[in-house]
A tleap script that builds the chain and sets N, CA, C and O, in Angstrom:
source leaprc.protein.ff14SB
mol = sequence {
  NMET GLU ARG ILE SER ALA ASP ALA ASP CYS
  GLN GLY PRO HIE VAL ALA SER ALA ALA ALA
  ARG SER LEU VAL ARG ASP ILE GLU CYS TYR
  ALA ILE THR VAL ALA THR PHE PHE ARG LEU
  ALA MET ILE ARG LEU MET LEU ARG ARG PRO
  THR ARG THR SER ALA SER CSER
}
set mol.1.N position { 95.078 89.586 106.143 }
set mol.1.CA position { 93.921 90.235 105.973 }
set mol.1.C position { 92.843 89.695 107.278 }
set mol.1.O position { 92.353 88.571 107.173 }
set mol.2.N position { 92.604 90.319 108.158 }
set mol.2.CA position { 92.196 89.645 109.334 }
set mol.2.C position { 90.746 89.587 109.195 }
set mol.2.O position { 90.119 90.526 108.706 }
set mol.3.N position { 90.146 88.426 109.643 }
set mol.3.CA position { 88.805 88.063 109.341 }
set mol.3.C position { 87.933 88.123 110.608 }
set mol.3.O position { 88.194 87.544 111.663 }
set mol.4.N position { 86.679 89.035 110.321 }
set mol.4.CA position { 86.229 89.881 111.786 }
set mol.4.C position { 84.852 88.578 111.682 }
set mol.4.O position { 84.397 88.395 110.553 }
set mol.5.N position { 84.267 87.755 112.830 }
set mol.5.CA position { 83.384 86.916 112.706 }
set mol.5.C position { 82.430 87.762 113.769 }
set mol.5.O position { 82.864 88.594 114.565 }
set mol.6.N position { 81.226 87.427 113.635 }
set mol.6.CA position { 80.181 88.127 114.977 }
set mol.6.C position { 79.257 87.233 114.988 }
set mol.6.O position { 78.193 87.147 114.374 }
set mol.7.N position { 80.038 86.224 116.152 }
set mol.7.CA position { 79.098 85.551 116.866 }
set mol.7.C position { 79.188 86.077 118.597 }
set mol.7.O position { 80.014 86.831 119.111 }
set mol.8.N position { 78.766 85.822 118.823 }
set mol.8.CA position { 78.070 85.817 120.423 }
set mol.8.C position { 79.443 85.830 121.246 }
set mol.8.O position { 79.304 86.427 122.313 }
set mol.9.N position { 80.559 85.397 121.062 }
set mol.9.CA position { 81.623 85.772 121.923 }
set mol.9.C position { 82.742 86.871 121.277 }
set mol.9.O position { 83.790 87.344 121.716 }
set mol.10.N position { 82.074 87.018 120.157 }
set mol.10.CA position { 83.125 88.390 119.595 }
set mol.10.C position { 82.277 89.528 119.544 }
set mol.10.O position { 82.290 90.229 118.532 }
set mol.11.N position { 81.748 89.726 120.237 }
set mol.11.CA position { 80.880 91.254 119.967 }
set mol.11.C position { 81.585 92.442 120.743 }
set mol.11.O position { 82.569 92.242 121.455 }
set mol.12.N position { 81.091 93.533 120.582 }
set mol.12.CA position { 81.106 94.716 121.670 }
set mol.12.C position { 83.020 94.997 120.981 }
set mol.12.O position { 83.456 94.845 119.840 }
set mol.13.N position { 83.743 95.445 122.284 }
set mol.13.CA position { 84.825 95.983 122.067 }
set mol.13.C position { 85.971 95.396 120.928 }
set mol.13.O position { 86.730 96.050 120.213 }
set mol.14.N position { 85.779 93.723 121.053 }
set mol.14.CA position { 87.071 93.544 120.413 }
set mol.14.C position { 86.322 93.909 118.247 }
set mol.14.O position { 86.910 94.485 117.332 }
set mol.15.N position { 85.430 93.490 118.256 }
set mol.15.CA position { 84.992 93.823 116.699 }
set mol.15.C position { 84.887 95.488 116.812 }
set mol.15.O position { 85.348 95.834 115.725 }
set mol.16.N position { 84.627 96.383 117.342 }
set mol.16.CA position { 84.409 97.657 117.184 }
set mol.16.C position { 86.536 98.303 116.882 }
set mol.16.O position { 87.016 99.265 116.283 }
set mol.17.N position { 87.225 97.031 117.746 }
set mol.17.CA position { 88.915 97.404 117.583 }
set mol.17.C position { 89.517 96.791 116.387 }
set mol.17.O position { 90.652 96.962 115.943 }
set mol.18.N position { 88.726 96.174 116.018 }
set mol.18.CA position { 89.121 95.489 114.920 }
set mol.18.C position { 88.515 96.521 113.269 }
set mol.18.O position { 89.176 96.766 112.260 }
set mol.19.N position { 87.748 96.724 113.439 }
set mol.19.CA position { 87.059 97.646 112.521 }
set mol.19.C position { 87.932 98.773 112.306 }
set mol.19.O position { 88.484 98.986 111.226 }
set mol.20.N position { 88.096 99.725 113.656 }
set mol.20.CA position { 89.430 100.669 113.832 }
set mol.20.C position { 90.342 100.047 113.101 }
set mol.20.O position { 90.858 100.728 112.214 }
set mol.21.N position { 90.649 99.071 113.205 }
set mol.21.CA position { 92.183 99.136 112.685 }
set mol.21.C position { 92.440 99.223 111.502 }
set mol.21.O position { 93.363 99.894 111.040 }
set mol.22.N position { 91.300 98.257 110.584 }
set mol.22.CA position { 91.175 98.610 109.175 }
set mol.22.C position { 90.761 99.728 108.781 }
set mol.22.O position { 91.202 100.264 107.765 }
set mol.23.N position { 89.952 100.186 109.449 }
set mol.23.CA position { 89.673 101.959 109.101 }
set mol.23.C position { 91.109 102.893 108.872 }
set mol.23.O position { 91.340 103.696 107.968 }
set mol.24.N position { 92.055 102.452 110.121 }
set mol.24.CA position { 93.415 103.321 109.792 }
set mol.24.C position { 94.308 102.962 108.537 }
set mol.24.O position { 94.978 103.681 107.796 }
set mol.25.N position { 94.055 101.426 108.561 }
set mol.25.CA position { 94.901 101.185 107.236 }
set mol.25.C position { 94.605 101.392 105.865 }
set mol.25.O position { 95.341 101.253 104.888 }
set mol.26.N position { 93.084 101.845 105.955 }
set mol.26.CA position { 92.217 102.105 104.639 }
set mol.26.C position { 93.057 103.667 104.632 }
set mol.26.O position { 94.064 103.908 103.967 }
set mol.27.N position { 92.405 104.545 105.477 }
set mol.27.CA position { 93.631 105.731 105.486 }
set mol.27.C position { 94.893 105.930 105.148 }
set mol.27.O position { 95.401 106.859 104.521 }
set mol.28.N position { 95.447 104.799 105.705 }
set mol.28.CA position { 97.174 104.966 105.355 }
set mol.28.C position { 97.175 104.617 104.057 }
set mol.28.O position { 98.026 105.345 103.544 }
set mol.29.N position { 96.659 103.845 103.140 }
set mol.29.CA position { 96.594 103.741 102.077 }
set mol.29.C position { 96.237 104.382 101.157 }
set mol.29.O position { 96.813 104.389 100.069 }
set mol.30.N position { 94.992 105.178 101.502 }
set mol.30.CA position { 94.649 106.226 100.834 }
set mol.30.C position { 95.756 107.561 100.439 }
set mol.30.O position { 95.939 108.073 99.335 }
set mol.31.N position { 96.397 107.901 101.762 }
set mol.31.CA position { 97.271 108.953 101.886 }
set mol.31.C position { 98.242 108.602 101.199 }
set mol.31.O position { 98.799 109.503 100.572 }
set mol.32.N position { 98.717 107.381 101.087 }
set mol.32.CA position { 100.242 107.280 100.220 }
set mol.32.C position { 99.854 107.178 98.819 }
set mol.32.O position { 100.502 107.664 97.892 }
set mol.33.N position { 98.131 106.141 98.644 }
set mol.33.CA position { 98.243 106.918 97.173 }
set mol.33.C position { 97.916 108.252 96.809 }
set mol.33.O position { 98.338 108.458 95.670 }
set mol.34.N position { 97.328 109.278 97.302 }
set mol.34.CA position { 97.004 110.632 97.062 }
set mol.34.C position { 98.773 111.311 96.962 }
set mol.34.O position { 99.060 112.266 96.239 }
set mol.35.N position { 99.724 110.617 97.796 }
set mol.35.CA position { 101.277 111.195 97.544 }
set mol.35.C position { 101.305 110.966 96.180 }
set mol.35.O position { 101.100 111.829 95.326 }
set mol.36.N position { 101.643 109.418 95.910 }
set mol.36.CA position { 101.932 108.542 95.268 }
set mol.36.C position { 101.580 110.084 93.623 }
set mol.36.O position { 102.326 110.816 92.973 }
set mol.37.N position { 99.901 109.812 93.666 }
set mol.37.CA position { 99.754 110.160 92.368 }
set mol.37.C position { 99.897 112.125 92.055 }
set mol.37.O position { 99.811 112.815 91.039 }
set mol.38.N position { 100.098 112.367 93.230 }
set mol.38.CA position { 100.572 114.378 93.075 }
set mol.38.C position { 102.075 114.263 92.376 }
set mol.38.O position { 102.451 114.905 91.396 }
set mol.39.N position { 103.112 112.933 93.395 }
set mol.39.CA position { 104.531 113.002 93.019 }
set mol.39.C position { 104.159 112.707 91.260 }
set mol.39.O position { 104.629 113.497 90.441 }
set mol.40.N position { 103.581 111.919 90.942 }
set mol.40.CA position { 103.509 111.470 89.088 }
set mol.40.C position { 103.113 113.022 88.466 }
set mol.40.O position { 103.691 113.396 87.446 }
set mol.41.N position { 102.058 113.941 89.161 }
set mol.41.CA position { 101.282 115.042 88.233 }
set mol.41.C position { 102.461 116.123 88.107 }
set mol.41.O position { 102.691 116.941 87.217 }
set mol.42.N position { 103.337 115.753 89.684 }
set mol.42.CA position { 104.143 117.254 89.527 }
set mol.42.C position { 105.265 116.332 88.243 }
set mol.42.O position { 105.459 116.921 87.180 }
set mol.43.N position { 105.726 115.351 88.390 }
set mol.43.CA position { 106.731 114.843 87.297 }
set mol.43.C position { 106.475 115.726 86.148 }
set mol.43.O position { 107.145 116.664 85.716 }
set mol.44.N position { 105.005 115.066 85.616 }
set mol.44.CA position { 104.482 114.813 84.346 }
set mol.44.C position { 104.951 116.616 83.816 }
set mol.44.O position { 105.532 116.829 82.752 }
set mol.45.N position { 104.540 117.775 84.832 }
set mol.45.CA position { 104.563 119.079 84.906 }
set mol.45.C position { 105.673 119.420 84.603 }
set mol.45.O position { 105.986 120.125 83.643 }
set mol.46.N position { 106.235 119.032 85.254 }
set mol.46.CA position { 108.259 119.402 85.107 }
set mol.46.C position { 108.816 118.716 83.792 }
set mol.46.O position { 110.005 118.881 83.520 }
set mol.47.N position { 107.991 117.939 82.947 }
set mol.47.CA position { 108.690 117.043 82.152 }
set mol.47.C position { 108.488 117.959 80.564 }
set mol.47.O position { 109.272 118.059 79.621 }
set mol.48.N position { 107.231 118.483 80.746 }
set mol.48.CA position { 106.105 119.674 79.917 }
set mol.48.C position { 107.139 120.888 80.160 }
set mol.48.O position { 107.556 121.298 79.076 }
set mol.49.N position { 107.504 121.362 80.912 }
set mol.49.CA position { 107.821 122.961 81.008 }
set mol.49.C position { 108.994 122.682 79.580 }
set mol.49.O position { 108.853 122.947 78.386 }
set mol.50.N position { 109.989 122.131 80.231 }
set mol.50.CA position { 111.539 122.009 79.338 }
set mol.50.C position { 111.264 121.996 77.888 }
set mol.50.O position { 111.997 122.551 77.070 }
set mol.51.N position { 109.874 121.157 77.504 }
set mol.51.CA position { 109.457 120.830 76.057 }
set mol.51.C position { 108.883 122.523 75.627 }
set mol.51.O position { 109.176 123.042 74.550 }
set mol.52.N position { 108.125 123.138 76.575 }
set mol.52.CA position { 107.298 124.113 75.577 }
set mol.52.C position { 107.973 125.363 76.207 }
set mol.52.O position { 107.271 126.329 76.503 }
set mol.53.N position { 109.456 125.376 76.445 }
set mol.53.CA position { 110.269 126.481 76.639 }
set mol.53.C position { 111.348 126.611 75.154 }
set mol.53.O position { 111.768 127.654 74.651 }
set mol.54.N position { 111.693 124.662 74.531 }
set mol.54.CA position { 112.498 125.162 73.759 }
set mol.54.C position { 111.885 125.033 72.403 }
set mol.54.O position { 112.456 125.242 71.332 }
set mol.55.N position { 110.209 124.529 72.652 }
set mol.55.CA position { 109.896 124.509 71.128 }
set mol.55.C position { 109.217 126.231 71.057 }
set mol.55.O position { 108.522 126.439 70.062 }
set mol.56.N position { 109.351 127.169 71.830 }
set mol.56.CA position { 108.801 128.451 71.448 }
set mol.56.C position { 110.122 129.139 71.114 }
set mol.56.O position { 110.053 130.220 70.529 }
set mol.57.N position { 111.031 128.755 71.348 }
set mol.57.CA position { 112.587 129.872 70.907 }
set mol.57.C position { 112.939 129.775 69.441 }
set mol.57.O position { 113.891 130.413 68.991 }
savepdb mol mol.pdb
quit
């Protein structure tokens, strides 16, 4: 993890670019998390379908 300090030497574009990189990483992690939960939900649905069909037969 990068540490951002807000002293007189590190203000302006340096802080802004570090914050932007941090936001991009957060969005990438969020997208991966959403995709993972979606995949798990689809697996759960696919596992439940054969169970319902065999139980109703």
